[in-house]
C-alpha positions, 0 to 999 in steps of 0.5 A, a space after each residue: 246869531 241867536 233867535 233872541 238877537 234876530 228878534 231884537 234886530 228885527 224889532 229895531 229895524 221895524 222901529 227905524 222904518 216906522 219913523 223912529 228915527 236913527 237914534 232908537 230906544 235900544 233897551 226898551 225895544 229889546 225888552 219889548 221884543 223879548 217879552 219884557 225881560 230886561 236882563 235878557 235884553 241887556 245880554 242880547 244888546 251886549 252881543 249885538 254891540 260886540 258883533 257890530 250890529 248896534 252902536 250906542 253912546 250911552 251906558 246900558 244901551 239906553 239909546 243908539 242905532 242899527 249899524 249897516 251890518 245890523 240892517 243887513 242882518 235884519 233884512 236877510 232874516 226878515 220873514 224867516 222863522 
C-alpha cells in the first residue's frame, strides 16, 4: 500500500471514529488527506477499492465505508511514519 493510500485510509478511520457514521464522504476525505488533489484522491480510492479496503455504492467513490480489511490496515499503520 502506498503512503498516499495509508494517509487516506487513516483519515477515513479517524472520520469513522469521530462519529462520521458508517457511510463516509470518501472522495472528500481522500481529497482533504491528499492536500486537495481530487485526481490523486480518485486514483487512491480506486486502488483501495480494488484492494478491498473500501466499498462504495456510488460512481466516483462519493460515499462509502471502510471494510474490515481497511480498518485493520489503518489500525496496523497508526502511529507509523
